[in-house]
PDB file with one MODEL, atoms N, CA, C and O in Angstrom:
MODEL        1
ATOM      1  N   MET A   1     280.401 118.426 -34.044  1.00  0.00           N
ATOM      2  CA  MET A   1     279.730 119.035 -32.894  1.00  0.00           C
ATOM      3  C   MET A   1     278.743 120.359 -33.083  1.00  0.00           C
ATOM      4  O   MET A   1     279.108 121.102 -33.994  1.00  0.00           O
ATOM      5  N   ALA A   2     277.868 120.660 -32.556  1.00  0.00           N
ATOM      6  CA  ALA A   2     277.369 121.464 -33.128  1.00  0.00           C
ATOM      7  C   ALA A   2     278.054 123.028 -32.849  1.00  0.00           C
ATOM      8  O   ALA A   2     279.210 123.330 -32.553  1.00  0.00           O
ATOM      9  N   THR A   3     276.756 123.941 -33.087  1.00  0.00           N
ATOM     10  CA  THR A   3     276.953 125.044 -32.642  1.00  0.00           C
ATOM     11  C   THR A   3     276.513 126.029 -32.089  1.00  0.00           C
ATOM     12  O   THR A   3     276.226 126.711 -33.072  1.00  0.00           O
ATOM     13  N   LEU A   4     276.275 126.550 -31.328  1.00  0.00           N
ATOM     14  CA  LEU A   4     275.742 127.317 -30.271  1.00  0.00           C
ATOM     15  C   LEU A   4     275.248 128.545 -30.259  1.00  0.00           C
ATOM     16  O   LEU A   4     276.180 129.024 -29.613  1.00  0.00           O
ATOM     17  N   LEU A   5     274.588 129.398 -30.432  1.00  0.00           N
ATOM     18  CA  LEU A   5     274.250 130.349 -31.522  1.00  0.00           C
ATOM     19  C   LEU A   5     273.685 131.891 -30.134  1.00  0.00           C
ATOM     20  O   LEU A   5     272.501 132.080 -30.411  1.00  0.00           O
ATOM     21  N   LEU A   6     273.953 132.571 -29.316  1.00  0.00           N
ATOM     22  CA  LEU A   6     273.623 133.034 -28.118  1.00  0.00           C
ATOM     23  C   LEU A   6     273.163 134.783 -29.271  1.00  0.00           C
ATOM     24  O   LEU A   6     273.437 135.114 -30.424  1.00  0.00           O
ATOM     25  N   PHE A   7     272.285 135.524 -27.993  1.00  0.00           N
ATOM     26  CA  PHE A   7     271.613 136.557 -28.705  1.00  0.00           C
ATOM     27  C   PHE A   7     271.246 137.328 -27.305  1.00  0.00           C
ATOM     28  O   PHE A   7     271.405 136.915 -26.157  1.00  0.00           O
ATOM     29  N   GLY A   8     270.984 137.930 -27.524  1.00  0.00           N
ATOM     30  CA  GLY A   8     270.967 139.772 -25.963  1.00  0.00           C
ATOM     31  C   GLY A   8     271.354 139.082 -24.891  1.00  0.00           C
ATOM     32  O   GLY A   8     272.481 138.622 -24.701  1.00  0.00           O
ATOM     33  N   PRO A   9     270.317 138.996 -24.103  1.00  0.00           N
ATOM     34  CA  PRO A   9     270.390 137.967 -22.395  1.00  0.00           C
ATOM     35  C   PRO A   9     271.244 136.987 -22.852  1.00  0.00           C
ATOM     36  O   PRO A   9     272.417 137.351 -22.768  1.00  0.00           O
ATOM     37  N   ALA A  10     271.084 135.786 -23.342  1.00  0.00           N
ATOM     38  CA  ALA A  10     272.236 135.338 -23.344  1.00  0.00           C
ATOM     39  C   ALA A  10     273.210 135.105 -23.452  1.00  0.00           C
ATOM     40  O   ALA A  10     273.863 134.504 -22.600  1.00  0.00           O
ATOM     41  N   ARG A  11     273.717 135.575 -24.737  1.00  0.00           N
ATOM     42  CA  ARG A  11     275.084 135.952 -25.162  1.00  0.00           C
ATOM     43  C   ARG A  11     275.837 136.872 -24.147  1.00  0.00           C
ATOM     44  O   ARG A  11     277.059 136.807 -24.008  1.00  0.00           O
ATOM     45  N   THR A  12     274.962 137.820 -23.375  1.00  0.00           N
ATOM     46  CA  THR A  12     275.992 138.852 -22.152  1.00  0.00           C
ATOM     47  C   THR A  12     275.808 137.305 -21.066  1.00  0.00           C
ATOM     48  O   THR A  12     276.820 136.953 -20.461  1.00  0.00           O
ATOM     49  N   ALA A  13     275.361 137.018 -21.005  1.00  0.00           N
ATOM     50  CA  ALA A  13     275.566 135.620 -19.241  1.00  0.00           C
ATOM     51  C   ALA A  13     276.627 134.920 -19.988  1.00  0.00           C
ATOM     52  O   ALA A  13     277.698 135.401 -19.619  1.00  0.00           O
ATOM     53  N   ALA A  14     276.848 133.833 -21.032  1.00  0.00           N
ATOM     54  CA  ALA A  14     277.421 133.820 -21.588  1.00  0.00           C
ATOM     55  C   ALA A  14     278.798 133.562 -21.312  1.00  0.00           C
ATOM     56  O   ALA A  14     279.521 132.625 -20.974  1.00  0.00           O
ATOM     57  N   GLY A  15     278.884 135.127 -21.677  1.00  0.00           N
ATOM     58  CA  GLY A  15     279.868 136.171 -22.024  1.00  0.00           C
ATOM     59  C   GLY A  15     280.390 135.719 -23.448  1.00  0.00           C
ATOM     60  O   GLY A  15     281.605 135.912 -23.500  1.00  0.00           O
ATOM     61  N   THR A  16     280.011 135.314 -24.337  1.00  0.00           N
ATOM     62  CA  THR A  16     280.570 134.893 -26.003  1.00  0.00           C
ATOM     63  C   THR A  16     278.793 134.824 -26.419  1.00  0.00           C
ATOM     64  O   THR A  16     277.730 134.851 -25.799  1.00  0.00           O
ATOM     65  N   ARG A  17     279.368 134.691 -28.243  1.00  0.00           N
ATOM     66  CA  ARG A  17     278.331 134.965 -28.811  1.00  0.00           C
ATOM     67  C   ARG A  17     277.906 133.728 -29.543  1.00  0.00           C
ATOM     68  O   ARG A  17     276.848 133.726 -30.172  1.00  0.00           O
ATOM     69  N   ARG A  18     278.818 132.493 -29.479  1.00  0.00           N
ATOM     70  CA  ARG A  18     278.856 131.330 -30.144  1.00  0.00           C
ATOM     71  C   ARG A  18     280.411 130.423 -28.949  1.00  0.00           C
ATOM     72  O   ARG A  18     281.317 130.750 -28.182  1.00  0.00           O
ATOM     73  N   GLU A  19     279.692 129.015 -29.653  1.00  0.00           N
ATOM     74  CA  GLU A  19     280.170 128.480 -28.361  1.00  0.00           C
ATOM     75  C   GLU A  19     279.772 126.896 -29.378  1.00  0.00           C
ATOM     76  O   GLU A  19     278.641 126.503 -29.660  1.00  0.00           O
ATOM     77  N   ALA A  20     281.587 125.994 -29.897  1.00  0.00           N
ATOM     78  CA  ALA A  20     281.026 124.505 -30.390  1.00  0.00           C
ATOM     79  C   ALA A  20     280.991 123.589 -29.421  1.00  0.00           C
ATOM     80  O   ALA A  20     281.928 123.447 -28.636  1.00  0.00           O
ATOM     81  N   ILE A  21     279.961 122.918 -29.385  1.00  0.00           N
ATOM     82  CA  ILE A  21     279.373 121.774 -28.407  1.00  0.00           C
ATOM     83  C   ILE A  21     279.252 120.803 -28.695  1.00  0.00           C
ATOM     84  O   ILE A  21     278.605 120.791 -29.742  1.00  0.00           O
ATOM     85  N   ASP A  22     279.638 119.336 -28.213  1.00  0.00           N
ATOM     86  CA  ASP A  22     279.786 118.270 -28.492  1.00  0.00           C
ATOM     87  C   ASP A  22     278.443 117.605 -28.379  1.00  0.00           C
ATOM     88  O   ASP A  22     278.586 116.592 -27.694  1.00  0.00           O
ATOM     89  N   ALA A  23     277.313 117.741 -28.732  1.00  0.00           N
ATOM     90  CA  ALA A  23     275.778 117.044 -27.900  1.00  0.00           C
ATOM     91  C   ALA A  23     275.482 116.376 -29.593  1.00  0.00           C
ATOM     92  O   ALA A  23     275.963 116.488 -30.721  1.00  0.00           O
ATOM     93  N   GLY A  24     274.236 115.554 -28.806  1.00  0.00           N
ATOM     94  CA  GLY A  24     273.342 113.890 -29.641  1.00  0.00           C
ATOM     95  C   GLY A  24     272.295 115.113 -29.757  1.00  0.00           C
ATOM     96  O   GLY A  24     272.143 115.396 -30.945  1.00  0.00           O
ATOM     97  N   THR A  25     271.826 115.610 -29.235  1.00  0.00           N
ATOM     98  CA  THR A  25     270.416 116.410 -28.649  1.00  0.00           C
ATOM     99  C   THR A  25     270.069 117.811 -28.291  1.00  0.00           C
ATOM    100  O   THR A  25     270.481 118.387 -27.284  1.00  0.00           O
ATOM    101  N   VAL A  26     269.326 118.284 -29.139  1.00  0.00           N
ATOM    102  CA  VAL A  26     269.504 119.381 -28.244  1.00  0.00           C
ATOM    103  C   VAL A  26     269.302 119.952 -26.191  1.00  0.00           C
ATOM    104  O   VAL A  26     270.065 120.805 -25.737  1.00  0.00           O
ATOM    105  N   GLY A  27     268.642 119.556 -25.656  1.00  0.00           N
ATOM    106  CA  GLY A  27     268.558 118.597 -24.300  1.00  0.00           C
ATOM    107  C   GLY A  27     270.089 118.430 -24.303  1.00  0.00           C
ATOM    108  O   GLY A  27     270.687 119.504 -24.381  1.00  0.00           O
ATOM    109  N   GLU A  28     270.572 117.739 -24.261  1.00  0.00           N
ATOM    110  CA  GLU A  28     272.223 117.489 -24.263  1.00  0.00           C
ATOM    111  C   GLU A  28     272.718 118.922 -24.657  1.00  0.00           C
ATOM    112  O   GLU A  28     272.475 119.530 -23.614  1.00  0.00           O
ATOM    113  N   LEU A  29     273.154 119.653 -25.346  1.00  0.00           N
ATOM    114  CA  LEU A  29     273.747 120.269 -26.238  1.00  0.00           C
ATOM    115  C   LEU A  29     273.447 121.808 -24.732  1.00  0.00           C
ATOM    116  O   LEU A  29     274.337 122.376 -24.100  1.00  0.00           O
ATOM    117  N   VAL A  30     271.641 122.075 -24.604  1.00  0.00           N
ATOM    118  CA  VAL A  30     271.860 122.973 -24.052  1.00  0.00           C
ATOM    119  C   VAL A  30     272.642 122.993 -22.030  1.00  0.00           C
ATOM    120  O   VAL A  30     273.258 123.849 -21.396  1.00  0.00           O
ATOM    121  N   ALA A  31     272.086 121.382 -21.645  1.00  0.00           N
ATOM    122  CA  ALA A  31     272.820 121.138 -20.291  1.00  0.00           C
ATOM    123  C   ALA A  31     274.516 121.278 -20.296  1.00  0.00           C
ATOM    124  O   ALA A  31     275.021 121.610 -19.223  1.00  0.00           O
ATOM    125  N   ALA A  32     275.450 121.031 -21.497  1.00  0.00           N
ATOM    126  CA  ALA A  32     276.467 121.131 -21.376  1.00  0.00           C
ATOM    127  C   ALA A  32     276.724 122.724 -21.341  1.00  0.00           C
ATOM    128  O   ALA A  32     277.460 123.104 -20.431  1.00  0.00           O
ATOM    129  N   ALA A  33     276.122 123.874 -22.369  1.00  0.00           N
ATOM    130  CA  ALA A  33     276.008 124.979 -21.615  1.00  0.00           C
ATOM    131  C   ALA A  33     275.704 125.430 -20.919  1.00  0.00           C
ATOM    132  O   ALA A  33     276.316 126.478 -20.710  1.00  0.00           O
ATOM    133  N   CYS A  34     274.550 125.104 -19.955  1.00  0.00           N
ATOM    134  CA  CYS A  34     274.373 125.882 -18.463  1.00  0.00           C
ATOM    135  C   CYS A  34     275.411 125.513 -17.692  1.00  0.00           C
ATOM    136  O   CYS A  34     276.053 126.239 -16.934  1.00  0.00           O
ATOM    137  N   GLY A  35     275.657 123.604 -18.046  1.00  0.00           N
ATOM    138  CA  GLY A  35     276.617 123.644 -16.712  1.00  0.00           C
ATOM    139  C   GLY A  35     277.816 124.577 -17.594  1.00  0.00           C
ATOM    140  O   GLY A  35     278.260 125.291 -16.695  1.00  0.00           O
ATOM    141  N   ARG A  36     278.444 124.887 -18.648  1.00  0.00           N
ATOM    142  CA  ARG A  36     279.513 125.501 -18.755  1.00  0.00           C
ATOM    143  C   ARG A  36     279.434 126.983 -18.919  1.00  0.00           C
ATOM    144  O   ARG A  36     280.355 127.657 -19.380  1.00  0.00           O
ATOM    145  N   PHE A  37     278.361 127.426 -18.545  1.00  0.00           N
ATOM    146  CA  PHE A  37     278.271 128.887 -18.241  1.00  0.00           C
ATOM    147  C   PHE A  37     277.274 129.435 -17.020  1.00  0.00           C
ATOM    148  O   PHE A  37     277.214 130.642 -16.788  1.00  0.00           O
ATOM    149  N   GLY A  38     276.496 128.466 -16.256  1.00  0.00           N
ATOM    150  CA  GLY A  38     276.682 129.138 -14.967  1.00  0.00           C
ATOM    151  C   GLY A  38     274.664 129.094 -15.349  1.00  0.00           C
ATOM    152  O   GLY A  38     273.947 128.902 -16.331  1.00  0.00           O
ATOM    153  N   PRO A  39     274.439 129.493 -13.456  1.00  0.00           N
ATOM    154  CA  PRO A  39     273.480 129.430 -13.234  1.00  0.00           C
ATOM    155  C   PRO A  39     272.203 130.419 -14.271  1.00  0.00           C
ATOM    156  O   PRO A  39     271.095 130.087 -14.691  1.00  0.00           O
ATOM    157  N   GLU A  40     273.228 132.103 -14.439  1.00  0.00           N
ATOM    158  CA  GLU A  40     272.131 132.850 -14.386  1.00  0.00           C
ATOM    159  C   GLU A  40     272.489 132.966 -15.806  1.00  0.00           C
ATOM    160  O   GLU A  40     272.690 134.164 -16.008  1.00  0.00           O
ATOM    161  N   PHE A  41     272.708 132.136 -17.141  1.00  0.00           N
ATOM    162  CA  PHE A  41     272.745 131.402 -18.087  1.00  0.00           C
ATOM    163  C   PHE A  41     271.768 130.449 -18.529  1.00  0.00           C
ATOM    164  O   PHE A  41     271.136 130.596 -19.575  1.00  0.00           O
ATOM    165  N   ALA A  42     271.574 129.059 -17.421  1.00  0.00           N
ATOM    166  CA  ALA A  42     270.651 128.267 -16.925  1.00  0.00           C
ATOM    167  C   ALA A  42     269.059 129.574 -16.822  1.00  0.00           C
ATOM    168  O   ALA A  42     268.097 129.267 -17.525  1.00  0.00           O
ATOM    169  N   GLY A  43     269.005 130.191 -16.419  1.00  0.00           N
ATOM    170  CA  GLY A  43     267.951 130.912 -15.781  1.00  0.00           C
ATOM    171  C   GLY A  43     267.062 131.588 -17.265  1.00  0.00           C
ATOM    172  O   GLY A  43     265.846 131.781 -17.289  1.00  0.00           O
ATOM    173  N   VAL A  44     267.795 131.800 -18.153  1.00  0.00           N
ATOM    174  CA  VAL A  44     267.603 132.872 -19.596  1.00  0.00           C
ATOM    175  C   VAL A  44     267.388 132.023 -20.530  1.00  0.00           C
ATOM    176  O   VAL A  44     266.475 132.149 -21.346  1.00  0.00           O
ATOM    177  N   VAL A  45     268.232 131.040 -20.508  1.00  0.00           N
ATOM    178  CA  VAL A  45     267.678 129.597 -21.400  1.00  0.00           C
ATOM    179  C   VAL A  45     266.535 129.445 -21.711  1.00  0.00           C
ATOM    180  O   VAL A  45     265.992 129.427 -22.816  1.00  0.00           O
ATOM    181  N   GLU A  46     265.879 129.250 -19.978  1.00  0.00           N
ATOM    182  CA  GLU A  46     264.852 128.725 -19.276  1.00  0.00           C
ATOM    183  C   GLU A  46     263.142 129.784 -20.402  1.00  0.00           C
ATOM    184  O   GLU A  46     262.226 129.360 -21.107  1.00  0.00           O
ATOM    185  N   ALA A  47     263.541 131.077 -19.983  1.00  0.00           N
ATOM    186  CA  ALA A  47     262.331 131.567 -21.171  1.00  0.00           C
ATOM    187  C   ALA A  47     262.196 131.738 -22.330  1.00  0.00           C
ATOM    188  O   ALA A  47     261.210 132.076 -22.986  1.00  0.00           O
ATOM    189  N   SER A  48     264.240 131.263 -22.888  1.00  0.00           N
ATOM    190  CA  SER A  48     263.884 131.183 -24.136  1.00  0.00           C
ATOM    191  C   SER A  48     263.533 130.310 -25.252  1.00  0.00           C
ATOM    192  O   SER A  48     263.460 129.130 -24.907  1.00  0.00           O
ATOM    193  N   ALA A  49     263.265 130.557 -26.631  1.00  0.00           N
ATOM    194  CA  ALA A  49     262.845 129.892 -27.885  1.00  0.00           C
ATOM    195  C   ALA A  49     264.463 128.733 -27.931  1.00  0.00           C
ATOM    196  O   ALA A  49     265.526 128.915 -27.336  1.00  0.00           O
ATOM    197  N   LEU A  50     264.213 128.012 -28.521  1.00  0.00           N
ATOM    198  CA  LEU A  50     265.545 127.205 -29.667  1.00  0.00           C
ATOM    199  C   LEU A  50     264.917 126.585 -30.598  1.00  0.00           C
ATOM    200  O   LEU A  50     263.887 125.914 -30.673  1.00  0.00           O
ATOM    201  N   TRP A  51     266.292 127.176 -31.783  1.00  0.00           N
ATOM    202  CA  TRP A  51     265.729 126.711 -32.757  1.00  0.00           C
ATOM    203  C   TRP A  51     267.284 125.905 -33.282  1.00  0.00           C
ATOM    204  O   TRP A  51     268.401 126.351 -33.019  1.00  0.00           O
ATOM    205  N   VAL A  52     267.038 124.793 -33.973  1.00  0.00           N
ATOM    206  CA  VAL A  52     267.642 124.588 -34.739  1.00  0.00           C
ATOM    207  C   VAL A  52     267.946 124.759 -36.008  1.00  0.00           C
ATOM    208  O   VAL A  52     266.915 124.603 -36.663  1.00  0.00           O
ATOM    209  N   ASN A  53     269.139 125.080 -36.905  1.00  0.00           N
ATOM    210  CA  ASN A  53     269.033 125.344 -38.509  1.00  0.00           C
ATOM    211  C   ASN A  53     267.954 126.406 -39.148  1.00  0.00           C
ATOM    212  O   ASN A  53     267.679 126.450 -40.347  1.00  0.00           O
ATOM    213  N   GLY A  54     267.491 127.107 -38.310  1.00  0.00           N
ATOM    214  CA  GLY A  54     266.074 128.168 -38.415  1.00  0.00           C
ATOM    215  C   GLY A  54     264.649 128.329 -38.146  1.00  0.00           C
ATOM    216  O   GLY A  54     263.844 129.257 -38.225  1.00  0.00           O
ATOM    217  N   GLU A  55     264.601 126.525 -37.636  1.00  0.00           N
ATOM    218  CA  GLU A  55     263.713 125.983 -37.159  1.00  0.00           C
ATOM    219  C   GLU A  55     262.787 125.817 -35.383  1.00  0.00           C
ATOM    220  O   GLU A  55     263.525 126.386 -34.579  1.00  0.00           O
ATOM    221  N   PRO A  56     261.853 125.406 -34.837  1.00  0.00           N
ATOM    222  CA  PRO A  56     261.938 126.142 -33.392  1.00  0.00           C
ATOM    223  C   PRO A  56     262.257 123.974 -32.817  1.00  0.00           C
ATOM    224  O   PRO A  56     262.161 122.966 -33.517  1.00  0.00           O
ATOM    225  N   ALA A  57     262.418 124.044 -32.160  1.00  0.00           N
ATOM    226  CA  ALA A  57     263.533 122.659 -31.592  1.00  0.00           C
ATOM    227  C   ALA A  57     262.964 122.946 -30.112  1.00  0.00           C
ATOM    228  O   ALA A  57     262.745 123.964 -29.456  1.00  0.00           O
ATOM    229  N   ASP A  58     262.806 121.320 -29.863  1.00  0.00           N
ATOM    230  CA  ASP A  58     263.019 120.962 -28.343  1.00  0.00           C
ATOM    231  C   ASP A  58     264.141 120.025 -28.020  1.00  0.00           C
ATOM    232  O   ASP A  58     265.052 119.605 -28.734  1.00  0.00           O
ATOM    233  N   GLY A  59     263.842 119.801 -26.746  1.00  0.00           N
ATOM    234  CA  GLY A  59     265.282 118.969 -26.039  1.00  0.00           C
ATOM    235  C   GLY A  59     265.200 117.604 -26.436  1.00  0.00           C
ATOM    236  O   GLY A  59     266.025 116.906 -25.848  1.00  0.00           O
ATOM    237  N   SER A  60     264.394 116.932 -27.332  1.00  0.00           N
ATOM    238  CA  SER A  60     264.267 116.165 -28.058  1.00  0.00           C
ATOM    239  C   SER A  60     265.421 115.962 -29.363  1.00  0.00           C
ATOM    240  O   SER A  60     265.960 114.917 -29.728  1.00  0.00           O
ATOM    241  N   THR A  61     265.590 117.453 -29.949  1.00  0.00           N
ATOM    242  CA  THR A  61     265.188 117.142 -31.341  1.00  0.00           C
ATOM    243  C   THR A  61     267.314 117.258 -31.275  1.00  0.00           C
ATOM    244  O   THR A  61     268.230 117.775 -30.636  1.00  0.00           O
ATOM    245  N   VAL A  62     267.005 116.259 -32.569  1.00  0.00           N
ATOM    246  CA  VAL A  62     268.625 115.768 -32.776  1.00  0.00           C
ATOM    247  C   VAL A  62     269.567 116.618 -33.435  1.00  0.00           C
ATOM    248  O   VAL A  62     269.093 116.951 -34.522  1.00  0.00           O
ATOM    249  N   VAL A  63     271.088 117.280 -33.176  1.00  0.00           N
ATOM    250  CA  VAL A  63     271.505 117.720 -33.437  1.00  0.00           C
ATOM    251  C   VAL A  63     272.706 116.589 -33.635  1.00  0.00           C
ATOM    252  O   VAL A  63     272.943 115.416 -33.345  1.00  0.00           O
ATOM    253  N   GLY A  64     273.583 118.241 -34.639  1.00  0.00           N
ATOM    254  CA  GLY A  64     275.037 116.951 -35.179  1.00  0.00           C
ATOM    255  C   GLY A  64     275.961 117.662 -35.248  1.00  0.00           C
ATOM    256  O   GLY A  64     276.300 118.437 -34.355  1.00  0.00           O
ATOM    257  N   PRO A  65     276.553 117.507 -36.382  1.00  0.00           N
ATOM    258  CA  PRO A  65     278.713 118.183 -37.179  1.00  0.00           C
ATOM    259  C   PRO A  65     277.596 119.076 -38.210  1.00  0.00           C
ATOM    260  O   PRO A  65     276.869 118.520 -39.033  1.00  0.00           O
ATOM    261  N   GLY A  66     277.635 120.565 -37.970  1.00  0.00           N
ATOM    262  CA  GLY A  66     277.476 121.912 -38.864  1.00  0.00           C
ATOM    263  C   GLY A  66     276.035 122.319 -38.825  1.00  0.00           C
ATOM    264  O   GLY A  66     275.602 123.144 -39.629  1.00  0.00           O
ATOM    265  N   ASP A  67     275.045 121.588 -37.623  1.00  0.00           N
ATOM    266  CA  ASP A  67     273.657 122.380 -37.156  1.00  0.00           C
ATOM    267  C   ASP A  67     273.750 123.064 -35.776  1.00  0.00           C
ATOM    268  O   ASP A  67     274.158 122.802 -34.645  1.00  0.00           O
ATOM    269  N   GLU A  68     272.998 124.364 -36.639  1.00  0.00           N
ATOM    270  CA  GLU A  68     273.890 125.544 -34.926  1.00  0.00           C
ATOM    271  C   GLU A  68     271.838 125.313 -34.621  1.00  0.00           C
ATOM    272  O   GLU A  68     270.828 124.820 -35.124  1.00  0.00           O
ATOM    273  N   VAL A  69     272.330 126.084 -33.460  1.00  0.00           N
ATOM    274  CA  VAL A  69     271.482 125.931 -32.249  1.00  0.00           C
ATOM    275  C   VAL A  69     271.386 127.621 -31.301  1.00  0.00           C
ATOM    276  O   VAL A  69     272.217 128.158 -30.568  1.00  0.00           O
ATOM    277  N   ALA A  70     270.466 127.914 -31.588  1.00  0.00           N
ATOM    278  CA  ALA A  70     270.351 129.537 -30.999  1.00  0.00           C
ATOM    279  C   ALA A  70     269.372 129.159 -30.235  1.00  0.00           C
ATOM    280  O   ALA A  70     268.405 128.397 -30.238  1.00  0.00           O
ATOM    281  N   VAL A  71     270.239 130.386 -29.173  1.00  0.00           N
ATOM    282  CA  VAL A  71     268.918 129.973 -27.722  1.00  0.00           C
ATOM    283  C   VAL A  71     268.520 132.185 -28.057  1.00  0.00           C
ATOM    284  O   VAL A  71     269.324 133.113 -28.140  1.00  0.00           O
ATOM    285  N   VAL A  72     267.341 132.178 -28.125  1.00  0.00           N
ATOM    286  CA  VAL A  72     266.608 133.114 -28.906  1.00  0.00           C
ATOM    287  C   VAL A  72     265.203 134.026 -27.562  1.00  0.00           C
ATOM    288  O   VAL A  72     263.974 134.090 -27.565  1.00  0.00           O
ATOM    289  N   PRO A  73     266.399 134.603 -26.532  1.00  0.00           N
ATOM    290  CA  PRO A  73     265.760 134.933 -25.156  1.00  0.00           C
ATOM    291  C   PRO A  73     263.988 135.960 -25.694  1.00  0.00           C
ATOM    292  O   PRO A  73     263.988 136.625 -26.730  1.00  0.00           O
ATOM    293  N   PRO A  74     263.261 135.910 -25.181  1.00  0.00           N
ATOM    294  CA  PRO A  74     261.682 136.384 -25.739  1.00  0.00           C
ATOM    295  C   PRO A  74     262.185 138.341 -25.802  1.00  0.00           C
ATOM    296  O   PRO A  74     262.880 138.892 -24.948  1.00  0.00           O
ATOM    297  N   VAL A  75     261.749 138.837 -26.707  1.00  0.00           N
ATOM    298  CA  VAL A  75     262.002 140.058 -26.980  1.00  0.00           C
ATOM    299  C   VAL A  75     260.579 141.096 -25.798  1.00  0.00           C
ATOM    300  O   VAL A  75     259.351 141.163 -25.760  1.00  0.00           O
ATOM    301  N   SER A  76     261.324 141.483 -25.313  1.00  0.00           N
ATOM    302  CA  SER A  76     261.113 142.950 -24.236  1.00  0.00           C
ATOM    303  C   SER A  76     259.698 143.941 -25.298  1.00  0.00           C
ATOM    304  O   SER A  76     259.814 144.238 -26.487  1.00  0.00           O
ATOM    305  N   GLY A  77     258.715 144.195 -24.573  1.00  0.00           N
ATOM    306  CA  GLY A  77     258.374 145.272 -25.283  1.00  0.00           C
ATOM    307  C   GLY A  77     256.639 145.388 -25.236  1.00  0.00           C
ATOM    308  O   GLY A  77     255.930 144.632 -24.572  1.00  0.00           O
ATOM    309  N   GLY A  78     256.245 146.279 -25.920  1.00  0.00           N
ATOM    310  CA  GLY A  78     254.411 146.077 -25.867  1.00  0.00           C
ATOM    311  C   GLY A  78     253.665 147.071 -26.664  1.00  0.00           C
ATOM    312  O   GLY A  78     254.134 147.633 -27.654  1.00  0.00           O
ATOM    313  N   ALA A  79     252.732 147.221 -26.287  1.00  0.00           N
ATOM    314  CA  ALA A  79     251.743 148.115 -27.204  1.00  0.00           C
ATOM    315  C   ALA A  79     251.581 149.440 -27.667  1.00  0.00           C
ATOM    316  O   ALA A  79     251.339 149.850 -28.802  1.00  0.00           O
ATOM    317  N   ASP A  80     251.891 150.518 -25.760  1.00  0.00           N
ATOM    318  CA  ASP A  80     252.008 151.617 -26.149  1.00  0.00           C
ATOM    319  C   ASP A  80     253.425 152.261 -26.633  1.00  0.00           C
ATOM    320  O   ASP A  80     254.494 151.830 -26.200  1.00  0.00           O
ATOM    321  N   ALA A  81     253.349 153.199 -27.454  1.00  0.00           N
ATOM    322  CA  ALA A  81     254.090 153.835 -27.685  1.00  0.00           C
ATOM    323  C   ALA A  81     254.820 154.104 -26.629  1.00  0.00           C
ATOM    324  O   ALA A  81     254.431 153.787 -25.505  1.00  0.00           O
ATOM    325  N   ALA A  82     255.926 154.696 -26.832  1.00  0.00           N
ATOM    326  CA  ALA A  82     257.183 155.425 -26.366  1.00  0.00           C
ATOM    327  C   ALA A  82     256.363 156.724 -25.947  1.00  0.00           C
ATOM    328  O   ALA A  82     255.410 157.084 -26.637  1.00  0.00           O
ATOM    329  N   PRO A  83     256.819 157.555 -24.586  1.00  0.00           N
ATOM    330  CA  PRO A  83     256.130 158.885 -24.600  1.00  0.00           C
ATOM    331  C   PRO A  83     257.016 160.046 -25.771  1.00  0.00           C
ATOM    332  O   PRO A  83     258.238 160.125 -25.648  1.00  0.00           O
ATOM    333  N   GLY A  84     256.450 160.724 -26.643  1.00  0.00           N
ATOM    334  CA  GLY A  84     256.975 161.034 -27.670  1.00  0.00           C
ATOM    335  C   GLY A  84     256.400 161.047 -29.243  1.00  0.00           C
ATOM    336  O   GLY A  84     255.991 161.881 -30.051  1.00  0.00           O
ATOM    337  N   LEU A  85     256.614 159.665 -29.175  1.00  0.00           N
ATOM    338  CA  LEU A  85     256.318 158.672 -29.970  1.00  0.00           C
ATOM    339  C   LEU A  85     254.099 158.913 -30.924  1.00  0.00           C
ATOM    340  O   LEU A  85     252.970 158.734 -30.467  1.00  0.00           O
ATOM    341  N   ARG A  86     254.341 159.113 -31.532  1.00  0.00           N
ATOM    342  CA  ARG A  86     252.636 158.751 -32.049  1.00  0.00           C
ATOM    343  C   ARG A  86     252.437 157.449 -33.169  1.00  0.00           C
ATOM    344  O   ARG A  86     253.353 156.820 -33.699  1.00  0.00           O
ATOM    345  N   SER A  87     251.402 157.306 -33.305  1.00  0.00           N
ATOM    346  CA  SER A  87     251.225 155.886 -33.771  1.00  0.00           C
ATOM    347  C   SER A  87     250.624 156.448 -35.326  1.00  0.00           C
ATOM    348  O   SER A  87     249.592 157.039 -35.642  1.00  0.00           O
ATOM    349  N   VAL A  88     252.049 155.851 -36.260  1.00  0.00           N
ATOM    350  CA  VAL A  88     251.301 155.892 -37.988  1.00  0.00           C
ATOM    351  C   VAL A  88     249.751 155.508 -37.892  1.00  0.00           C
ATOM    352  O   VAL A  88     249.232 154.591 -37.255  1.00  0.00           O
ATOM    353  N   GLN A  89     249.199 156.414 -38.659  1.00  0.00           N
ATOM    354  CA  GLN A  89     247.771 155.107 -39.058  1.00  0.00           C
ATOM    355  C   GLN A  89     248.069 155.149 -40.387  1.00  0.00           C
ATOM    356  O   GLN A  89     247.431 154.463 -41.185  1.00  0.00           O
TER     357      GLN A  89
ENDMDL
END
């Protein structure tokens, strides 16, 4: 079984930070997780990057026992500093 690691909104939607899932590919693992955690989780995954053992991955990436599959949601932010902060030059 591969271990699914969840961060930020993915973790919130799933209600857990990690889950062991039996799957042969990242696509199968994500499909199983979406079935388990529901449509809110699926929506987060759709906008997220997937990594296997610290490397970018896609649905066809093969996974097995001991592999870690991370769902990394996009980070929000922008170029403008928050009010009251000045840029350091």
